[in-house]
N, C-alpha and C positions, 0 to 999 in steps of 0.2 A: 229304354229312353222316352221321356212324356214329347206328346209333340208339341208346337208352337201352339197356340190359341189366335183366336182371327185379330184379333187387334195388331199381335205378330208378323201373323204373315202378310197382311194389309201393309203393314209396313214392311217388312222386305221388299216385297215387289213394288213398293213405291217409289224405291230405294233406286232397286235395280231400274225402273222404266225410268224413271226421273231424271240419271248419271246418261240413262242412254241418249232420254229424246225431247229435258228439256220439261219445263213445267206446260208447257201451252202444247207440248204434240203428245203430250201423255193427258189420257180420258180418265177417267175414271173407271169406265165397265174395263178399261184396258189390265188398269191393276187390279180390279175382282175376279176377273180371267184369271190371268196370272195366280195370286192365292187362293183363289176354289172358294168364293165367301161369295153371297146375294150383296146385290146393286146396292142394297140401303145401308149395306154394312157399313161403308165410309162416311155416311150420314150419323148413324149414331154413336161409333165410334170415335169419331173428330168434328162433326160438325160439316164441314167443306175438304176442295179440293186445297185449298189455299192451309186450313188447318191443318189436313194431312203433311203438307208440303212441311211447316214451319216443325211439327216433330219428327220425321224422317230426318232433318237437317241436325235438328236441336241434341238425335240420339248420338248422331256422326259427331256432334261439333261441343257437345261436352266434357267427354272424355277427357279432349285435348286443349281442350280451355281451362280446366283444372287444373292438368300438369304445367299447361303455360302459369296460371297462377301462384300456383307453387313453386316452379325456377325463380320468378319472378321473387319473390318474399324470401327464397333461399339468398337473390342476391341481394335485396333491400336488408337484412339481417346483417351483412356484410360492411355493403356500403351505400350510403345516399344514392351516389352516383356512381350505378354499372357502367367500364365500356363498353363501348359498341359490340366487339366480339362475344364480351360475355349473355349481351340482351340479344343477340341475335340464335347463340345459342336454347338459350330458355325457351323465346316464342318459338324458333323451326324445329329443335331438338322434338317434339313431342307430335308431331308431324311424321318424322320419324319412327318413333317407336309406335303410333295407332297406325303406318301403315308400312308392317316390313315384306321388301321384299318380297314375292311368290307367291304371295296369301292375295286369294281372290279375293275374300270378302276387303283386305287393305284395297285391292285394286279397286273396287267398285265404290270407298274410302273415298280414292283420289279425284274417283272420277267425278263423284259429287260434287266435291270441294273443286272444281273446274267448272260444270254447270253455272255453280252457284254464282261464280266470278262472271262468269260471260255470257249467260243468259236474258237473250233483254228481259224476261217476264218481270215488273213489278212487283209481283210475288215472291219472285228469287231475290229480291234485293230488300223489302221487308218482312221476312219473317226472324230477324231480330228481336233481341228485348233487351232487360235492362243488367240480366247476366251477360249474355254476350259484348254487350256495350261498356260493361267496366273492364270488360279485360283491352277490348280493343281504348281504353281510353288510360285504363295504368299502362301500358307499355307505350301511347303517343307521351302520353306526360314523361314516359323513363328517357323513352328514343330520342325528346322532345331535347334534357337535359344536357344528354349525351351529344347532342345535335343541336347545338343551338342555331348554328349559319342558317341551318334547315325551315321550309316555311310548312305552315301547318300540311298545307294543303300536298306541296312534295313532302311529306316526309309519310303521307298518310297514303301516297303513291305505292312507296319504294314497298313500306307494308305488306302494301296485296301483292305485292313484286314476290316477296318471299315467300306468303303463300301459296301465287301460281307457280313458281318454279318451281317450289319443293310438292303440290301436287303432280304435274306434271311427268318429274321424272320418277313419280311411284306408278304415274300409268305407265311408263315409256318403260320401267324394266322389267313390272310386271306383263307388258304388251308382247312388245318386240323383242328378238334377240340381239345383240351388240354387229356391229359389223365380224368379220371371221377376224381379223387382223387383231380386236381386243379378244381378252379374256372376260368374262363375267367378272360386276362389279360389287365386292363383296357390300354390305351394308353399312358396315362403319364405317368404310375406308368412302362410301356417296355420302355418308353423312359428315367426315368429315370435310369433303372437299366441301361440299354446300356450305357448309358457314364459313369458312375462309371465301369464297366466292361472293358469299349476301353479305358479309360484312364486311367487306371491301365495296358493296355496291351500295350500300349503307351509307358508307364512309363517305365518298365521293360528295366532290367540292358542287354548293350548290346550279343549277341547272341555269346557264345566264340568259337573260331576257331579250 
């Protein structure tokens, strides 16, 4: 088996530390120490800590975004206005596919997504580029057609909720056992429950002023 190269080792270490400590709580030295690389390697391979964060986030998010786009393409090939439940499944389903229960790498991905959503550091909000914006805008448009009574701001809030609920669930499934009275939840059951819950949340009436 070929050992990972220095760039991959840095990405692996940064993903773990950013997920655990956030952007500001993670130093370049901590990353290179965990990766077994010299301090200058981050600058050589990525340029800066912010650019390293962007590379880490994209490595995690790109497969999810690709699956989300493919799912939306399939829906739009059938109808120009897919129903909310189908849109939620196309948007949230890839999160379950890329973050299966019981997988350490999936749990790390889940923690990183939770950190991206919750970390107040500006860098955590500014790493996205045109590819990520395209996925967001396509789903915003599709959900907007399905839920015309929602404002764009409330619609985007609810879409962020899909990401947060799914990522937190995946972290919980990996990190903690369920209560003694409850059996472990199979992955497909959790996925069905999530789609049902999230579709209902997305379809709720607009919040009154």
